[in-house]
C-alpha positions in Angstrom: 0.0 0.0 0.0 2.8 2.4 0.9 4.4 1.9 -2.6 1.1 2.7 -4.3 0.7 5.7 -2.0 4.2 6.9 -2.9 3.4 6.6 -6.6 0.2 8.6 -6.3 1.9 11.3 -4.2 4.7 11.6 -6.7 2.2 12.0 -9.6 0.3 14.7 -7.7 3.5 16.5 -6.8 4.7 16.3 -10.4 1.4 17.8 -11.7 1.7 20.7 -9.2 5.3 21.2 -10.0 4.8 21.2 -13.8 2.0 23.8 -13.4 4.3 26.0 -11.3 7.2 25.7 -13.8 5.0 27.0 -16.6 4.9 30.4 -14.8 8.4 30.9 -16.2 6.7 31.6 -19.5 5.4 34.9 -18.0 8.8 36.2 -17.1 10.8 38.7 -19.2 13.4 37.4 -21.8 16.8 36.7 -20.5 19.6 39.1 -21.2 23.3 38.1 -21.1 26.8 39.1 -22.1 30.3 38.2 -21.0 33.8 39.6 -21.3 35.0 36.0 -21.6 34.5 33.5 -24.4 32.0 31.4 -22.6 29.2 29.3 -24.1 26.7 27.2 -22.2 25.1 24.0 -23.5 22.1 21.9 -22.4 20.3 18.9 -24.0 16.6 19.7 -24.1 13.5 18.0 -25.2 9.8 18.9 -25.4 9.1 17.3 -22.1 11.5 19.6 -20.2 11.1 23.0 -22.0 9.9 24.8 -18.9 12.4 23.0 -16.6 15.1 24.1 -18.9 13.9 27.7 -19.0 14.0 27.8 -15.2 17.6 26.4 -15.3 19.0 28.7 -17.9 17.2 31.8 -16.9 18.1 31.4 -13.2 21.7 30.7 -14.2 21.9 33.8 -16.4 20.9 36.0 -13.4 24.3 35.3 -11.9 26.7 34.3 -14.7 27.2 36.0 -18.0 27.9 34.0 -21.2 28.6 34.9 -24.8 26.3 32.3 -26.3 23.5 29.9 -25.2 23.4 26.6 -27.0 20.8 23.7 -26.9 21.1 20.2 -28.3 17.7 18.9 -29.2 17.0 15.3 -27.9 15.1 14.9 -31.1 11.7 16.0 -29.8 11.8 19.7 -30.2 9.4 21.1 -32.8 8.9 24.6 -34.3 6.7 25.7 -31.4 9.4 24.7 -28.9 12.0 26.6 -30.9 9.8 29.7 -30.8 9.4 29.5 -27.0 13.1 29.0 -26.5 14.0 31.9 -28.8 11.5 34.2 -27.2 12.9 33.6 -23.7 16.6 33.3 -24.6 17.2 35.7 -27.6 19.9 34.4 -29.9 19.8 30.9 -28.6 21.5 28.4 -30.9 19.8 25.1 -31.4 21.7 22.0 -32.6 20.6 18.6 -33.8 22.4 15.3 -33.4 23.0 14.8 -37.1 25.5 17.7 -37.0 27.9 15.7 -34.9 30.8 13.4 -35.9 30.1 10.4 -33.6 32.7 8.1 -35.2 34.4 5.8 -32.7 31.9 6.9 -30.0 28.7 5.2 -28.6 25.4 6.7 -29.6 22.5 7.7 -27.4 22.6 7.9 -23.6 23.7 11.5 -23.6 26.8 10.8 -25.7 25.8 13.3 -28.3 25.6 15.9 -25.6 29.1 15.3 -24.5 30.4 15.3 -28.1 28.5 18.6 -28.7 30.1 20.1 -25.6 33.6 19.1 -26.6 33.0 20.4 -30.1 32.1 23.8 -28.7 35.1 23.6 -26.4 37.5 23.7 -29.3 37.2 27.5 -29.3 35.3 28.4 -26.2 35.1 28.0 -22.4 32.1 25.6 -22.1 29.6 25.0 -19.4 27.2 22.0 -19.3 24.0 22.7 -17.5 21.3 20.0 -17.0 17.7 21.1 -17.5 16.8 19.9 -14.0 19.1 22.4 -12.2 18.0 25.5 -10.4 20.3 28.3 -9.4 19.4 29.6 -5.9 22.2 32.1 -5.1 25.5 33.6 -6.0 28.0 31.4 -7.9 31.3 32.9 -6.9 33.3 29.7 -7.4 32.0 29.4 -11.0 32.8 33.0 -11.7 36.3 32.6 -10.3 37.0 29.5 -12.4 35.9 31.2 -15.6 38.0 34.2 -14.8 41.0 32.0 -14.0 40.3 29.8 -17.1 40.0 26.7 -14.9 37.5 23.9 -15.0 35.0 22.8 -12.4 32.7 19.9 -11.7 29.7 19.2 -9.5 30.7 16.8 -6.7 29.4 15.5 -3.3 30.5 14.9 0.3 31.9 11.4 -0.5 34.2 12.6 -3.3 35.6 15.9 -2.2 39.0 15.3 -3.6 40.3 13.5 -6.7 42.1 10.2 -6.4 44.7 8.5 -8.6 43.4 6.3 -11.4 45.0 3.3 -9.7 43.4 4.2 -6.4 40.0 4.6 -8.2 40.4 1.2 -9.8 41.3 -0.4 -6.5 38.3 1.1 -4.8 35.9 0.1 -7.6 37.2 -3.5 -7.5 36.1 -3.7 -3.8 32.5 -2.8 -4.8 32.0 -5.7 -7.1 29.5 -3.4 -8.9 27.5 -4.3 -12.0 26.6 -0.7 -12.7 28.5 0.6 -15.6 30.2 3.4 -13.7 31.8 1.3 -11.0 32.3 -1.5 -13.5 34.2 0.8 -15.8 36.3 2.5 -13.1 37.7 -0.8 -11.9 39.4 -1.2 -15.3 41.1 2.2 -15.1 44.4 0.5 -14.2 44.4 -1.5 -17.4 44.0 1.5 -19.8 47.1 2.6 -21.7 45.7 6.2 -21.7 46.2 6.5 -18.0 49.7 4.9 -18.1 50.7 7.9 -20.1 49.9 10.5 -17.4 49.7 10.9 -13.6 46.3 12.5 -13.7 43.9 12.2 -10.8 40.2 11.2 -11.2 37.4 13.6 -10.2 34.4 11.4 -9.5 31.8 14.1 -10.1 28.5 14.6 -11.9 28.1 15.5 -15.6 25.0 17.6 -14.8 27.2 20.7 -14.2 30.7 21.1 -15.5 33.0 23.8 -16.9 35.9 23.3 -19.2 38.5 25.7 -20.6 38.9 25.7 -24.4 41.0 22.9 -25.9 41.2 21.1 -29.2 42.4 18.0 -27.5 39.2 16.8 -25.7 37.6 15.0 -28.6 40.7 13.0 -29.6 41.1 12.0 -25.9 37.5 11.0 -25.7 37.7 8.8 -28.7 40.9 7.2 -27.4 39.4 6.6 -24.0 36.2 5.2 -25.4 38.0 2.8 -27.7 40.2 1.5 -24.9 37.3 1.1 -22.6 35.2 -0.8 -25.2 38.2 -3.0 -25.8 38.3 -3.8 -22.1 34.6 -4.4 -21.4 33.0 -4.9 -24.8 29.4 -3.9 -25.6 28.7 -3.1 -22.0 30.4 0.2 -22.7 27.3 1.3 -24.6 25.0 1.2 -21.5 23.5 4.3 -19.8 26.1 5.8 -17.5 29.2 5.4 -19.7 28.9 9.1 -20.7 29.0 10.1 -17.1 32.3 8.2 -16.7 33.7 9.8 -19.8 32.7 13.2 -18.7 34.6 12.6 -15.4 37.6 11.5 -17.4 37.7 14.5 -19.6 37.3 16.8 -16.6 40.1 14.9 -14.8 42.5 15.4 -17.7 41.8 19.1 -17.9 44.5 21.1 -16.1 43.4 23.2 -13.1 40.2 21.2 -12.5 38.4 21.7 -9.2 35.5 20.1 -7.4 32.7 22.6 -6.5 32.1 22.8 -2.7 29.3 20.7 -1.3 26.6 21.2 -0.2 26.6 24.7 -1.7 26.6 23.0 -5.1 24.6 19.7 -4.7 22.5 17.0 -6.2 19.4 16.9 -4.1 19.5 14.0 -1.6 22.7 12.6 -3.2 23.8 12.5 -0.4 21.6 14.0 2.2 22.9 17.2 3.8 22.2 18.6 7.3 22.2 22.1 5.8 18.8 23.5 4.7 18.4 23.1 0.9 17.6 26.8 0.5 21.1 27.6 1.5 22.5 25.9 -1.5 23.5 28.1 -4.5 23.0 25.4 -7.1 20.7 22.4 -6.8 20.5 19.5 -9.2 17.1 17.8 -8.9 17.7 14.4 -10.4 14.9 12.0 -11.3 11.8 11.6 -9.1 13.7 13.0 -6.1 12.8 16.4 -7.4 9.2 15.7 -6.2 10.1 14.8 -2.6 8.6 17.3 -0.2 7.8 19.5 -3.3 11.3 20.9 -2.9 11.9 21.4 -6.7 8.6 23.3 -7.0 9.5 25.5 -4.0 13.1 26.3 -5.2 12.0 26.8 -8.9 9.1 29.1 -7.9 11.5 31.3 -5.9 13.8 31.4 -8.9 11.0 32.4 -11.2 10.0 35.2 -8.8 13.5 36.6 -9.2 13.1 36.8 -13.0 10.2 39.3 -13.0 
C-alpha cells in the first residue's frame, strides 16, 4: 500500500510542479553578455522545455555568457523553438546529425558530451542540465571562468580527486555491475592512464565547466576505444557518458570540485544544511518531487526573473 501511495503522491506533486514551472513563460526574456569567451550547453526535449527555462534563466541571473546553445534530444518542434528563442534571444539550437560520432557510442547523452567538446575547441564551455535551479551567487564558478580553470559538481563522499590506480582499487572492492563502477575498476588497465599521472574527479556530468582545448575529442575517442576493448558492448550502456565526462574533466589542467553542499545534487547524499542555503541544486529523477522541494526552489527562482 505504501508503494502505491508513494506513486500517487509523486504523480500529484509532479502535476503541481509542472504547473508551477509553466509560470516561467510569464517572465521577461533573459539578457546576457560576458567579457569571456563562454558558451553554455544543455540537452533539451519537449518534455522539459519549462524546466530548462528555469535552469538557464536562473543561471543567467548570476553568470554572463557569450552564447547559449541547446542540443535537441530529437523531440523539439517549431513551437518549442519559438518558445526558446523568445525567452533566450539568440539561442543556438543544434541537432544530433550535426555531430561526428565516429568511434563513439550513440544515445545515452553521448551526443551531448560530443557537442560540448566540439564547442570547447574554441570556447570555455559549461554543461547545464535542465533539472538544475540556481538559488544564489556562484562565486566559485565566476572565479573558475576568470582563471580559465575547470569545475565539476561533486558531493560529500568525493571531495578530492584520487589517482586512477586508487579509483580502480576502490571500484574492485564494490563488485558493482553498474556501468560506472564496472568501468572504473578497469582504469588501471587502460594505456591512456599509463601515459599520465592525472587524478580522477568522481563528479556529476550535470554541471561542469571546461577551458577551451582542441584535445578533448581526440582524448574522448581514445578513452572510449580503450574502454570498449576492455569491457565490450557493456560500454554502450547508460552511464558510460558520465564516466567519460569525469575522465575529460580529470584530464583538464586546473580542474576543481565545487564545494558541497553549496553545489549539490538533491538528496545525493543528504545534507544537514537547509536546501535553500545551496546556490545550485540538481534535482535528479523523481527525487525532485520529494517534499515539493523542486517546486519551491523553482518558484523562488521564477519570482526573481520578473
